[in-house]
C-alpha positions in Angstrom: 0.0 0.0 0.0 1.3 3.5 -0.9 1.4 5.7 2.2 1.5 9.1 0.5 -0.5 12.1 1.6 -3.4 11.6 -0.8 -3.9 7.9 0.1 -3.7 8.6 3.9 -6.1 11.5 3.6 -8.6 9.3 1.8 -8.2 6.6 4.5 -8.7 9.2 7.2 -11.9 10.4 5.6 -13.5 7.2 4.4 -12.1 4.2 6.2 -14.4 2.9 9.0 -11.4 1.9 11.2 -9.8 5.3 11.1 -13.2 7.0 11.7 -13.6 4.8 14.8 -10.2 5.8 16.2 -11.2 9.5 15.6 -14.6 9.2 17.2 -15.3 10.7 20.7 -17.0 7.5 21.6 -14.1 5.3 20.5 -13.4 4.0 24.1 -17.0 2.9 24.5 -17.3 1.4 21.0 -14.0 -0.5 21.1 -14.3 -1.8 24.7 -17.9 -2.9 24.3 -17.6 -4.6 20.9 -14.4 -6.3 22.0 -16.1 -7.7 25.1 -19.2 -8.8 23.3 -17.9 -10.0 19.9 -14.2 -10.5 19.8 -13.3 -12.0 23.2 -16.1 -14.8 23.2 -15.7 -15.2 19.3 -19.4 -14.4 18.7 -20.2 -13.9 15.0 -23.8 -12.8 15.1 -26.0 -11.4 17.9 -29.7 -10.5 17.9 -30.6 -6.8 18.3 -32.5 -7.4 21.6 -29.5 -9.2 23.2 -27.0 -6.7 22.0 -29.1 -3.8 23.1 -29.6 -5.2 26.6 -25.8 -5.8 27.0 -25.1 -2.2 25.8 -27.8 -0.8 28.2 -26.0 -2.5 31.1 -22.7 -1.0 29.9 -24.2 2.5 29.7 -25.8 2.2 33.1 -22.4 1.4 34.7 -20.8 4.3 32.8 -23.5 6.8 33.9 -23.0 5.8 37.5 -19.3 6.6 37.2 -19.4 9.6 34.8 -22.7 11.1 35.6 -26.2 11.0 34.1 -25.3 13.3 31.3 -22.8 10.8 29.8 -24.3 8.8 26.8 -27.9 10.1 27.1 -29.3 8.2 24.2 -30.9 4.7 24.4 -28.7 1.7 23.6 -30.6 0.8 20.4 -30.0 4.3 19.0 -26.3 3.9 19.5 -26.3 0.5 17.8 -28.2 1.9 14.8 -25.8 4.8 14.6 -22.8 2.5 14.7 -24.3 0.5 11.8 -25.1 3.6 9.7 -23.2 3.9 6.4 -21.3 6.9 7.5 -19.9 4.9 10.5 -19.7 1.2 9.2 -18.6 -0.2 12.6 -21.4 -2.8 12.7 -23.3 -4.7 10.1 -27.1 -4.8 10.5 -29.1 -7.4 8.6 -32.2 -9.6 8.8 -32.0 -13.4 8.6 -34.5 -15.2 6.2 -37.7 -16.0 7.9 -37.4 -13.5 10.8 -38.1 -9.8 11.3 -35.6 -9.3 14.2 -32.5 -7.4 13.3 -29.1 -9.0 13.7 -25.7 -7.3 14.3 -22.2 -8.4 13.4 -18.7 -6.8 13.5 -17.2 -5.4 10.3 -13.6 -6.3 9.4 -12.6 -2.7 9.7 -13.8 -2.5 13.3 -12.0 -5.7 14.2 -8.8 -4.3 12.7 -9.1 -1.2 14.8 -9.7 -3.2 18.0 -6.7 -5.5 17.2 -4.5 -2.4 16.6 -5.6 -0.9 19.9 -4.7 -4.2 21.7 -1.1 -3.9 20.4 -0.6 -0.4 21.9 -0.1 -1.7 25.4 3.4 -2.3 26.8 4.5 -5.9 26.6 6.8 -7.2 29.4 8.1 -10.0 27.3 8.7 -9.8 23.5 9.9 -13.0 21.9 12.1 -12.8 18.9 13.7 -16.3 18.6 10.6 -18.2 17.6 9.6 -15.6 15.0 13.1 -15.7 13.5 12.9 -19.5 13.3 9.4 -19.3 11.7 10.7 -16.9 9.1 13.7 -19.1 8.4 11.5 -22.1 8.1 9.2 -20.3 5.6 12.2 -19.3 3.5 13.3 -23.0 3.5 9.9 -24.2 2.4 9.7 -21.7 -0.4 13.2 -22.5 -1.6 12.7 -26.3 -1.4 9.2 -26.1 -2.9 10.5 -24.2 -6.0 13.6 -26.3 -6.6 13.1 -28.3 -9.9 16.5 -30.1 -9.9 15.9 -33.7 -8.6 19.6 -34.0 -7.5 19.3 -30.9 -5.2 16.0 -32.1 -3.9 17.4 -35.5 -3.1 20.5 -34.0 -1.4 18.2 -31.9 0.8 16.1 -34.9 1.7 19.2 -36.9 2.5 20.4 -34.1 4.7 17.1 -34.1 6.6 17.3 -37.8 7.1 20.8 -37.6 8.5 19.7 -34.9 10.9 16.8 -37.0 12.0 19.0 -40.1 12.5 21.5 -38.0 14.5 18.6 -36.7 16.7 17.3 -40.3 17.2 20.8 -41.5 18.2 21.1 -38.6 20.7 17.7 -39.5 22.3 18.6 -43.2 22.4 21.9 -42.3 24.3 19.8 -40.6 27.0 20.4 -37.0 25.9 16.9 -35.6 25.4 17.0 -31.8 24.4 14.2 -29.8 25.9 13.0 -26.2 25.4 13.6 -24.0 28.4 10.9 -21.9 30.0 11.7 -18.8 28.0 11.4 -20.7 24.7 8.1 -22.3 25.7 6.7 -19.0 26.8 7.8 -17.3 23.6 6.3 -19.9 21.3 3.0 -20.0 23.2 2.6 -16.3 22.9 3.3 -16.5 19.1 0.7 -19.3 18.8 -1.9 -17.2 20.6 -1.2 -14.2 18.4 -1.5 -16.3 15.3 -4.8 -17.9 16.5 -6.3 -14.5 17.1 -5.2 -13.1 13.8 -6.7 -16.2 12.0 -10.1 -15.5 13.6 -9.8 -11.8 12.5 -8.9 -12.9 8.9 -12.0 -15.1 8.8 -14.3 -12.2 9.3 -12.6 -10.4 6.4 -12.9 -13.5 4.2 -16.6 -13.8 5.0 -16.9 -10.0 4.2 -15.4 -10.5 0.8 -17.8 -13.4 -0.1 -20.7 -11.3 1.2 -19.7 -8.5 -1.1 -19.7 -10.9 -4.0 -23.2 -12.1 -3.0 -24.4 -8.5 -2.9 -23.1 -7.8 -6.3 -24.7 -10.9 -7.7 -28.1 -10.0 -6.2 -27.9 -6.5 -7.6 -27.0 -7.8 -11.1 -29.9 -10.3 -11.0 -32.4 -7.6 -10.0 -31.3 -5.2 -12.8 -30.5 -7.8 -15.5 -32.5 -7.4 -18.7 -30.5 -9.7 -21.1 -30.5 -13.4 -21.7 -30.3 -16.0 -19.0 -27.3 -17.7 -20.5 -25.3 -14.4 -20.5 -26.1 -13.7 -16.9 -25.2 -17.3 -15.8 -21.9 -17.0 -17.6 -21.1 -13.7 -15.9 -22.1 -14.9 -12.4 -20.3 -18.3 -12.6 -17.2 -16.7 -14.1 -17.0 -14.3 -11.1 -17.7 -17.0 -8.6 -15.0 -19.2 -10.1 -12.6 -16.3 -10.1 -13.2 -15.9 -6.3 -12.9 -19.7 -5.7 -9.7 -20.0 -7.8 -8.1 -16.9 -6.3 -5.2 -17.1 -3.8 -7.7 -16.3 -1.0 -10.2 -18.9 -2.2 -7.6 -21.7 -2.6 -6.1 -20.9 0.8 -9.5 -21.0 2.5 -10.4 -24.3 0.8 -7.1 -25.9 1.8 -7.6 -24.7 5.4 -11.2 -26.0 5.5 -10.1 -29.4 4.2 -7.3 -29.6 6.7 -9.6 -28.7 9.6 -12.4 -31.1 8.6 -10.0 -34.1 9.0 -11.0 -36.0 12.1 -7.4 -37.1 12.5 -6.2 -33.5 12.5 -8.8 -32.4 15.0 -7.8 -35.2 17.4 -4.2 -34.2 16.9 -4.9 -30.6 17.6 -6.9 -31.4 20.7 -4.1 -33.7 22.1 -1.5 -31.1 21.4 -3.5 -28.3 23.1 -4.2 -30.4 26.1 -0.6 -31.3 26.5 0.7 -27.8 26.0 -1.8 -26.1 28.4 -0.8 -28.5 31.2 2.9 -27.3 31.1 3.8 -25.3 34.2 5.2 -22.4 32.2 2.1 -22.1 30.1 -0.2 -22.4 33.1 1.7 -19.5 34.7 0.7 -17.3 31.7 -3.0 -17.7 32.7 -4.2 -18.4 29.1 -7.8 -17.8 28.1 -10.1 -20.7 28.9 -11.2 -20.7 25.2 -7.7 -21.6 24.1 -8.4 -25.2 24.7 -11.1 -25.2 22.0 -9.6 -22.6 19.6 -9.7 -25.0 16.7 -13.5 -25.3 17.2 -13.7 -21.5 17.0 -11.9 -21.7 13.7 -14.4 -24.2 12.4 -17.3 -22.0 13.6 -15.9 -19.0 11.8 -15.3 -21.0 8.7 -18.9 -22.3 8.8 -20.1 -18.7 8.5 -18.1 -18.3 5.3 -19.6 -21.5 3.9 -23.1 -20.2 4.7 -22.4 -17.1 2.7 -21.5 -19.2 -0.3 -24.7 -21.2 0.3 -26.7 -18.0 0.3 -25.2 -17.1 -3.1 -26.2 -20.5 -4.5 -29.7 -20.2 -3.1 -30.2 -16.8 -4.7 -29.0 -18.1 -8.1 -31.4 -21.0 -7.9 -34.3 -18.7 -7.0 -33.4 -16.7 -10.1 -33.4 -19.8 -12.3 -36.8 -20.9 -10.9 -38.3 -17.4 -11.6 -36.9 -17.3 -15.1 -38.2 -20.8 -15.9 -41.7 -19.9 -14.7 -41.6 -16.7 -16.8 -40.4 -18.6 -19.9 -43.1 -21.3 -19.5 -45.7 -18.6 -19.1 -44.5 -16.9 -22.3 -44.7 -20.2 -24.2 -48.2 -20.7 -23.0 -49.2 -17.2 -24.1 -47.8 -17.9 -27.6 -49.7 -21.2 -27.8 -53.0 -19.5 -26.7 -52.4 -16.8 -29.4 -52.0 -19.5 -32.1 -55.2 -21.2 -30.9 -57.2 -18.0 -30.9 -56.0 -17.1 -34.4 -56.8 -20.6 -35.7 -60.3 -20.4 -34.3 -60.8 -16.9 -35.9 -59.8 -18.4 -39.3 -61.9 -21.5 -39.0 -64.9 -20.2 -40.9 -62.9 -18.3 -43.5 -59.8 -20.4 -44.3 -57.1 -18.7 -46.4 -56.9 -19.6 -50.1 -53.9 -21.3 -51.6 -51.2 -23.3 -49.9 -50.7 -22.5 -46.3 -47.8 -24.8 -45.4 -45.7 -27.2 -47.3 -44.3 -30.5 -45.9 -41.9 -33.0 -47.3 -43.4 -36.3 -48.4 -42.9 -39.1 -46.0 -40.4 -41.7 -47.1 -38.2 -44.4 -45.7 -34.4 -44.3 -45.7 -33.2 -47.5 -47.4 -29.7 -48.8 -46.6 -28.8 -52.0 -48.5 -26.6 -54.7 -47.0 -23.9 -54.4 -49.6 -23.6 -50.6 -49.0 -22.4 -51.2 -45.5 -18.6 -51.0 -44.9 -16.7 -54.2 -44.2 -15.4 -55.1 -40.7 -12.2 -53.5 -39.8 -10.2 -55.2 -37.0 -9.1 -53.0 -34.1 -5.4 -52.2 -33.8 -3.9 -54.2 -31.0 -1.4 -52.4 -28.8 2.1 -53.8 -28.8 3.4 -54.2 -25.2 7.1 -54.3 -24.9 8.6 -57.2 -22.9 10.5 -55.2 -20.3 11.6 -56.4 -16.9 10.8 -53.9 -14.0 13.9 -52.9 -12.1 13.5 -52.6 -8.3 14.0 -49.0 -7.0 16.6 -47.9 -4.5 14.3 -45.7 -2.3 13.2 -47.1 1.0 9.5 -46.3 1.1 7.2 -47.2 3.9 4.2 -49.0 2.3 2.1 -48.6 5.5 0.8 -45.3 4.1 -1.1 -47.2 1.4 -3.2 -49.0 4.1 -4.0 -45.9 6.0 -6.1 -44.4 3.3 -9.8 -43.9 4.0 -12.0 -44.4 0.9 -15.8 -44.0 1.3 -17.9 -46.2 -1.0 -20.4 -43.6 -2.4 -22.1 -46.3 -4.5 -23.1 -48.1 -1.3 -24.4 -44.9 0.3 -26.4 -44.1 -2.9 -28.0 -47.6 -2.9 -28.9 -47.1 0.7 -30.6 -43.8 0.1 -32.5 -45.0 -2.9 -33.6 -48.1 -1.1 -34.9 -46.0 1.8 -36.8 -43.7 -0.6 -38.6 -46.6 -2.4 -41.5 -46.6 0.1 -41.2 -43.1 1.4 -41.3 -39.7 -0.2 -38.6 -38.3 2.1 -36.2 -39.3 4.8 -33.8 -37.5 7.1 -30.1 -38.0 7.4 -30.4 -39.1 11.0 -32.9 -41.8 10.0 -30.5 -43.1 7.3 -27.7 -43.3 9.8 -29.9 -45.1 12.3 -30.8 -47.7 9.7 -27.2 -48.1 8.6 -24.6 -46.8 11.1 -21.6 -44.9 10.0 -18.6 -47.2 9.4 -16.0 -44.6 8.6 -17.0 -41.8 10.9 -16.9 -38.2 9.8 -15.7 -39.0 6.3 -18.8 -41.1 5.6 -21.0 -38.3 7.1 -19.4 -35.7 4.7 -20.0 -38.2 1.8 -23.7 -38.2 2.7 -23.8 -34.4 2.5 -22.0 -34.4 -0.8 -24.4 -36.9 -2.3 -27.3 -34.7 -1.0 -25.9 -31.7 -3.0 -25.0 -33.7 -6.2 -27.1 -36.8 -6.7 -30.3 -36.2 -4.7 -32.8 -33.5 -4.0 -32.3 -32.3 -0.4 -33.8 -29.7 2.0 -31.9 -28.3 5.0 -34.0 -27.2 8.0 -31.8 -24.6 9.7 -34.2 -24.2 12.6 -34.0 -27.9 13.7 -30.7 -29.5 14.7 -30.1 -33.3 15.0 -27.2 -35.1 16.7 -25.6 -37.9 14.6 -23.4 -40.4 16.5 -20.9 -43.0 15.4 -18.4 -45.4 17.0 -14.6 -44.8 16.7 -11.5 -46.5 18.0 -8.8 -44.5 19.8 -5.1 -45.0 19.3 -4.9 -47.1 22.5 -7.7 -49.4 21.1 -10.6 -48.1 23.3 -14.0 -47.6 21.8 -15.2 -44.1 21.6 -18.6 -42.5 20.7 -18.3 -39.4 18.7 -21.2 -37.1 17.6 -21.8 -34.2 15.3 -24.7 -31.7 15.6 -25.9 -30.3 12.3 -29.1 -28.9 10.8 -31.7 -31.4 9.8 -31.0 -32.7 6.2 -34.0 -34.2 4.4 -33.5 -36.4 1.3 -36.5 -36.3 -1.1 -37.5 -38.7 -3.8 
């Protein structure tokens, strides 16, 4: 970004974050929104609940500052903060309800995060950040190296380092991080976790802006349906194929892995029990920070779903209008035909080709041509020199979608619709979360489904821990109904 005078003057005048910092009510806005939205990781709050929380905040401030401080009601302050000239809150209405909802804007969260960095820090770690930067440079250098010899040399070097470390541990010399290094790395982890939640709100904002542009284009479109679909799909593919879209998709796939979730949970439980980390008094939500990431990512997915729903509504409306136009044309033809029934026109009205059969004699057909058989060279396979662990081939999880499709179709033979929980009850999940995601994918690709957002259902399955103990896992998601 160019930080010249004109650019900074434009930001000072128009950017919501800068307007918040210049506001006389900045301490109230920043402290209240941080306590209500940022600290508990709340994405959306109803107007009544948010107004009640702000009213309590204003009451405490008036007791301390006097009755003249902040004289307006809480709901007026909220509407003022959500006004276009402020842009600190986003006010919207969910489908099917007339109660207003409020959410933070990315600019407000950026301003709050910047204010949090103004305080003096008693401990500033530099080693862990230097190691992180060094590791990133190594990954970029190794990932862009196309010479196989250099890649093999680097891999051999890593293997030698690992062998040396294994030998050191076997000899009884186990290197451990000291308290300073543990404290530094934990602080860097917490900062990265908070920044990731902040970035999610901006990613969701970008997808919401795309949804708004699509709705405006659909409302004002006067051309053909094909041209509009090409325009909308092209822009949506551009967002999905952008750096931000690919990064979000990779993050979401990584986080949806049950193995990764279990690994994150075990690592957090182990780290939070360290005496040095316990002495830092971390936030209680740190233990479930990966679930906060999933909740934030789900809001982004819902924004994309809203875009698809709006596009489907447009297609339904267009199909109804086209069918009505066709019926009007047919009625017009019938009325003109009835008007001409008593006075038919003279001469030829329409000419049609005489009906005849296409005759193809047997001798006119081409002779049989044998297919060309491929010649397979008789070569002996040479064994490789690389020592590859074949156990990774047996750890792959492949969900049989054909079996799930047969199960759904069999259940819909005698019923018009069935819920996902009933399908799982008839045939329990054998592969856990991966099989559940396959059901949802089939619902969006091969079957007609309806999602009841107001009703949630728990879905349970059996799993086996690393120590061999049986575990019962569950997922709570909106009711998914498969229809015939």
